[in-house]
C-alpha positions in Angstrom: 0.0 0.0 0.0 1.4 3.4 -1.0 1.6 6.5 1.2 -1.4 8.1 -0.5 -3.6 5.0 0.0 -2.4 4.6 3.6 -3.4 8.2 4.3 -6.8 7.6 2.7 -7.4 4.6 4.8 -6.5 6.5 8.0 -8.9 9.3 7.0 -11.7 6.7 6.4 -11.1 5.1 9.8 -11.2 8.5 11.5 -14.6 9.3 9.8 -16.1 5.9 10.6 -15.1 6.0 14.2 -16.6 9.5 14.6 -20.0 8.1 13.5 -19.7 4.8 15.4 -17.6 4.9 18.6 -15.6 1.8 19.2 -14.4 0.2 22.4 -11.1 1.5 23.7 -7.8 -0.4 23.4 -7.2 -1.2 19.7 -4.8 0.5 17.3 -2.5 -0.2 14.3 1.0 1.0 14.7 4.6 0.5 13.7 6.7 -0.8 16.6 5.3 1.6 19.1 4.0 1.2 22.6 1.9 4.4 22.5 -1.6 3.6 23.6 -4.6 4.9 21.5 -8.3 4.5 22.0 -9.3 3.4 18.4 -7.8 1.4 15.5 -5.4 3.6 13.6 -2.8 3.3 10.8 0.3 5.2 11.6 2.7 5.9 8.7 6.5 5.7 8.9 7.4 9.2 7.8 10.9 8.3 6.9 9.9 5.2 4.9 6.2 5.7 3.9 6.2 2.6 1.7 7.4 0.2 4.3 4.9 -2.4 5.3 6.2 -3.6 8.7 3.1 -2.6 10.6 1.7 -4.1 13.8 -1.9 -4.4 14.9 -2.6 -4.2 18.6 -5.9 -4.8 20.4 -6.4 -5.1 24.1 -9.3 -4.6 26.5 -12.3 -6.6 27.7 -14.7 -4.3 25.9 -13.7 -5.8 22.5 -16.1 -8.5 21.4 -14.9 -8.8 17.8 -12.2 -7.6 15.5 -12.8 -4.2 13.8 -14.0 -4.8 10.3 -11.7 -2.1 9.0 -8.8 -4.6 9.7 -9.6 -6.5 6.5 -8.2 -3.7 4.4 -4.8 -3.9 6.0 -3.5 -7.2 4.6 0.0 -5.9 4.5 0.3 -6.2 8.3 3.1 -8.5 9.6 2.1 -8.8 13.2 -1.1 -9.0 15.3 -1.0 -8.6 19.1 -4.5 -9.2 20.6 -4.9 -10.0 24.2 -7.3 -9.8 27.2 -10.4 -9.3 25.1 -13.7 -11.1 25.0 -13.2 -12.1 21.3 -14.4 -15.7 20.7 -13.3 -16.3 17.1 -10.8 -15.1 14.5 -12.1 -13.1 11.6 -13.3 -14.7 8.4 -10.8 -12.7 6.5 -7.8 -14.1 8.3 -6.5 -16.0 5.3 -5.9 -12.8 3.4 -3.1 -11.8 5.7 -0.4 -13.9 4.0 2.4 -11.6 5.2 1.8 -12.2 8.9 4.9 -13.5 10.6 3.6 -13.1 14.2 0.2 -13.9 15.5 0.0 -13.3 19.3 -3.5 -13.8 20.6 -3.3 -15.0 24.2 -5.8 -14.6 27.0 -8.9 -14.1 25.0 -12.0 -16.4 24.7 -11.1 -18.0 21.3 -12.7 -21.5 21.1 -11.7 -22.4 17.6 -8.6 -22.1 15.3 -10.0 -22.1 11.8 -8.6 -24.2 9.0 -7.7 -20.9 7.2 -4.7 -20.7 9.6 -2.9 -22.9 7.1 -2.9 -20.1 4.6 -0.5 -18.0 6.7 2.6 -19.4 5.0 4.9 -16.7 6.4 4.0 -17.3 10.0 6.9 -17.7 12.4 5.3 -17.4 15.7 1.8 -18.3 17.0 0.7 -17.8 20.5 -2.9 -18.8 21.3 -2.3 -19.6 25.0 -5.0 -19.2 27.6 -8.0 -19.4 25.4 -10.6 -22.1 25.1 -9.3 -24.4 22.4 -10.3 -28.0 22.4 -8.6 -29.0 19.2 -6.0 -27.8 16.7 -6.8 -28.0 12.9 -4.5 -30.2 10.9 -4.1 -27.3 8.4 -1.7 -25.7 10.9 0.9 -28.1 9.7 0.9 -26.1 6.4 2.6 -23.2 8.2 6.0 -24.7 7.4 8.0 -21.6 8.6 6.6 -21.7 12.1 9.4 -21.6 14.7 7.4 -21.1 17.9 4.0 -22.5 18.9 2.4 -21.7 22.2 -0.8 -23.5 23.2 -0.6 -23.4 27.0 -3.6 -23.1 29.3 -6.4 -24.1 27.0 -7.5 -26.7 29.6 -9.5 -28.9 27.2 -6.8 -29.5 24.7 -5.7 -33.2 24.8 -4.1 -34.0 21.4 -2.4 -32.5 18.4 -2.9 -33.7 14.8 -0.2 -35.8 13.2 -0.1 -33.2 10.4 1.9 -30.9 12.7 4.8 -33.3 12.0 5.4 -31.1 9.0 6.6 -28.2 11.2 10.3 -28.9 10.6 11.4 -25.4 11.6 9.7 -25.5 15.0 12.1 -25.1 17.9 9.7 -24.2 20.7 6.5 -26.0 21.5 4.5 -25.1 24.7 1.5 -27.2 25.4 1.6 -26.9 29.2 -1.5 -26.7 31.4 -3.7 -28.8 29.2 -5.0 -32.4 29.3 -2.3 -34.3 27.4 -1.9 -37.9 28.6 1.1 -38.6 26.4 3.7 -36.7 24.3 2.1 -36.0 20.9 3.6 -38.2 18.2 3.9 -35.2 15.9 6.3 -33.6 18.5 8.7 -36.5 18.0 8.8 -35.8 14.3 9.8 -32.1 14.7 13.5 -32.5 13.9 14.6 -29.0 15.1 12.5 -29.0 18.3 14.7 -27.7 21.2 12.0 -27.0 23.9 8.9 -29.0 24.6 6.9 -27.8 27.6 4.4 -30.4 28.9 4.2 -29.3 32.5 0.9 -29.4 34.3 -0.7 -32.0 32.1 -2.0 -35.5 32.9 0.9 -37.5 31.5 0.5 -41.3 32.1 2.7 -42.9 29.5 5.4 -42.2 26.8 5.2 -43.2 23.2 6.8 -46.6 22.4 8.6 -45.1 19.4 10.1 -42.2 21.3 13.6 -42.0 19.9 15.0 -38.7 21.2 
């Protein structure tokens, strides 16, 4: 998106938010910790064509993602936490440039199959939500290096398709209901850290070879 288009989008967001006030806590920014009340696009004045933008959303007044987000598919990071959001948006698959998806401590109960379209994803954190399953399509995110699924409580297994995550070095599935080490974890050749603490482990796989 060029500087002129970015400016037009920002003006549109400002007008729409004037007519329909949004809950506080969400904004779009570029590597900044400045808090704002509404979703915004901030332009890098020195490099207006750069696309390393970050979306941030926080606060329990948020029940859903702002629809304006669907027009910012150039984003590379989402950081959404401590909201009452229950599901990811239906336009998630359009964000093929996402490298970081940090969505801990929400009320998300389902990770959609479209997650597999995020081929550039390096880090996924969906800890402390309400997941009971992980879609096999997540195994298509072959660039994934860090996967955090801690504290979902009802999660008890991972699909074998996650064996395809050959770049994964960190897997956190603590505070769930696993009775055994997932077979797919034993096939992740670069895995360096596997956190299984506070589960219900009762046995180890017979073919555990490392």
